[in-house]
N, C-alpha and C positions, 0 to 999 in steps of 0.2 A: 501493499500497499503506501502513494506515494505521500510524501507532505505536504507539497501543494498539487495544487489545480493549473491547469489554461486560466480556470473563472481568477484564481486569486492575482495570475500574471496578470490580467485582463483591467481589475484594477490599479495597477499601478503601473503601466504604462499604457499605451492607444493602442487601438489597436495599425492600425499603421505601420507605426511602428514598428511592430512584435511582427505583421507581412513582412517590414523590411532585413529586420534579422534572421529571419528565416523563408521568404521565399527565393530558394537559389535559381527555380525554376522558370524564375514569371510566371505564376501564373495566379498572382492578382490576393491569392488566401495566404493565408497561419499555414503552416506545415507542421501541423501536430505531432509526425516524432521527431522530427526538432524538439519541440519544446520538450514533449516526450525524457528526450534525453537530456537538454541542461537540468529535469528538474530530479533526474536519478544521477548527477555528476554530482549536485548540493545535498540531495538526503542522500548517496553517501559521505560527503567529505563531512556531512552534522556526524551522521551515525560514527566517525571516525572520534571524533571529540564524545558524543553525549555517549558515546561505548566502553568509556574508561571507566563510565559512575554510572551509567543504570545502563539494562537489560535492553537492546536494538534489538530491530524497529520497534518505534513507538506506538504503542495504538491503548488509550487514546493520540490523537498531535495532543500537543498542546499550543495555545493560540501563537506563542513566540518562537514555537520550530517555525510552520506553518510557515509566517511572516520570514521566518530568517529560509523557509528554501527556495520561495516565492523571489526572492532579492538576490539571494547566490543564485536562482537562474538564470535572471537578467543578466547578474552581470556576465556568465555561460555564453550567450546568448549572445552578447555585446563583444563578447572574445571572438566566435566564431568571423565578426567580422572587421576583430584590430587591423587584420595585416590592409585590409581595402581601404580600412580608413584613422591607420595613421596610429589609433589608439582607443580605450575600454571611456566614455563620454564621464569626465567627474567627479559626476553626481552617484553615477555605480560602480564607480570603483571605492567611494566611498562608503556605498553601503556596504560593503563586501570588504573590505576593514573590520568595518562594525559592527557586521555579523563576524566577521574570525575571533575580534576583542571578546564579544560574549560568548562564544563559544569554546573558549578558551580557559574564562567565568564558572563560567555550567561545570564545565570536566574539572578544576581547583575545587569546587562546591561549594562561590559564591557568590551564584546565583542560580535558584532557586524553582526552574522549571514547571512547581505548582502541583507535584501531582504524589501519590504518595509514596513516602519513599520503601526502597528497595532492597535486596539485602546484595547489590552488583552485579556486575557483569558476569561473571560468570556462575551468580547460583550461592557463591561466596562471597566475602566481602568481612568486613565491621573486622572488630577484635583476633588477634588471633588466641583456640584453646590451643590447654594444653592438656592433656592429661597424662597421669601414671600412675603407679601398680604403687600397693602398699609398701615401706619404706623396709627396706630390713636392716640392715647395719642402726640402728636407734643408736642414742646412747645408753638405754640400759641394757641391750645387749648386746654391749661394744663392754660394760665392766662385766659383765661375765669373765674377759680373756685378763 
């Protein structure tokens, strides 16, 4: 399940811009497969950060993650065109850098996703557990020697 959708992206940029970013063939339409690829790339990067502290993929998807996914996907769509346009627009470069900064803070536990706490990425986590057997060489047992 993707963290964001085409509709989420359309809320952030005009459809005409989205057509320019995805329509290599000149059809005049948004090429959804390219949008899906950008979302997948963003989601894999998000999972890379969040997976250090939570089990991924996230379900349900927190609103913060949905927003980060959409903004990062737009950044990746602009990245497809960066060679032709010589650069990614500064505003989207900034959105991407802010997203990475937030993900780093989430991974360090400085920002909460607002979800119930889990045991950790691999079902473990928390403090280490140590168990031992009964002590055989106690002070009393050694006094007998």
